[in-house]
C-alpha positions, 0 to 999 in steps of 0.5 A: 463468045465475047473477046473482051471476056476471053482476054480478061479471063486470061489475065485473071480468074474473075468470079463476076462479069458484067456484060452490056452493050456499048451503046447503053451508057449508064445515065445514073451513077447509082447503078449497082454493079455488084454481083448478086447470087442471081442474074439481073437485067441492068437495062430495064429503062433506056431512053430509046424505049422512052424509059419503059420496060418493054420486057413486061409487055412482051411477057404478057403477050407471050402468056396471052398466046400460050393461053390462047393455044392451050386454053382454046380461048383468048384472055 
Protein backbone atom coordinates (compact mmCIF):
# COMPACT_ATOMS: atom_id res chain seq x y z
CA UNK A 1 0.00 0.00 0.00
CA UNK A 2 1.14 3.53 -0.72
CA UNK A 3 2.32 5.24 2.49
CA UNK A 4 1.42 8.72 1.21
CA UNK A 5 -2.15 7.54 0.56
CA UNK A 6 -2.38 6.06 4.03
CA UNK A 7 -1.18 9.23 5.70
CA UNK A 8 -3.43 11.45 3.58
CA UNK A 9 -6.49 9.38 4.50
CA UNK A 10 -5.62 9.79 8.18
CA UNK A 11 -5.55 13.57 7.70
CA UNK A 12 -8.88 13.83 5.84
CA UNK A 13 -11.54 11.74 4.12
CA UNK A 14 -10.61 12.37 0.48
CA UNK A 15 -13.04 11.17 -2.19
CA UNK A 16 -10.52 11.33 -5.02
CA UNK A 17 -6.88 10.27 -5.14
CA UNK A 18 -4.46 10.45 -8.10
CA UNK A 19 -1.37 8.24 -8.11
CA UNK A 20 1.58 8.61 -10.46
CA UNK A 21 5.24 7.70 -10.55
CA UNK A 22 7.57 10.38 -9.23
CA UNK A 23 9.65 10.13 -12.40
CA UNK A 24 6.67 11.03 -14.60
CA UNK A 25 6.65 14.79 -14.19
CA UNK A 26 3.76 16.41 -16.11
CA UNK A 27 5.10 18.22 -19.18
CA UNK A 28 1.82 19.91 -20.07
CA UNK A 29 0.09 22.33 -17.68
CA UNK A 30 -3.25 21.45 -19.32
CA UNK A 31 -3.29 18.00 -17.70
CA UNK A 32 -6.70 17.49 -16.14
CA UNK A 33 -6.31 16.36 -12.55
CA UNK A 34 -10.06 16.12 -11.94
CA UNK A 35 -11.87 13.04 -10.69
CA UNK A 36 -14.19 11.63 -13.37
CA UNK A 37 -16.59 8.79 -12.61
CA UNK A 38 -14.31 6.19 -14.24
CA UNK A 39 -10.53 5.69 -13.92
CA UNK A 40 -8.23 7.15 -16.55
CA UNK A 41 -4.62 6.66 -17.56
CA UNK A 42 -2.69 9.88 -16.94
CA UNK A 43 0.56 8.87 -18.69
CA UNK A 44 -0.56 7.98 -22.18
CA UNK A 45 2.46 9.64 -23.80
CA UNK A 46 5.83 9.95 -22.09
CA UNK A 47 9.21 11.01 -23.46
CA UNK A 48 11.05 7.78 -22.61
CA UNK A 49 8.58 5.90 -24.88
CA UNK A 50 9.00 8.44 -27.67
CA UNK A 51 5.50 9.79 -26.90
CA UNK A 52 3.83 6.65 -28.23
CA UNK A 53 1.05 4.78 -26.46
CA UNK A 54 2.63 1.41 -25.75
CA UNK A 55 -0.55 0.03 -24.25
CA UNK A 56 -2.30 -0.05 -27.64
CA UNK A 57 0.33 -2.29 -29.24
CA UNK A 58 0.33 -4.53 -26.17
CA UNK A 59 -3.45 -5.00 -26.40
CA UNK A 60 -3.23 -5.81 -30.12
CA UNK A 61 -0.51 -8.39 -29.39
CA UNK A 62 -2.58 -10.01 -26.61
CA UNK A 63 -5.66 -10.17 -28.85
CA UNK A 64 -3.51 -11.78 -31.53
CA UNK A 65 -2.36 -14.45 -29.06
CA UNK A 66 -5.90 -15.04 -27.81
CA UNK A 67 -7.21 -15.54 -31.33
CA UNK A 68 -4.27 -17.79 -32.22
CA UNK A 69 -5.04 -20.13 -29.33
CA UNK A 70 -8.84 -20.00 -29.48
CA UNK A 71 -9.33 -19.85 -33.27
CA UNK A 72 -6.45 -22.13 -34.16
CA UNK A 73 -4.95 -19.65 -36.62
CA UNK A 74 -3.09 -16.37 -36.58
CA UNK A 75 -4.64 -13.03 -37.51
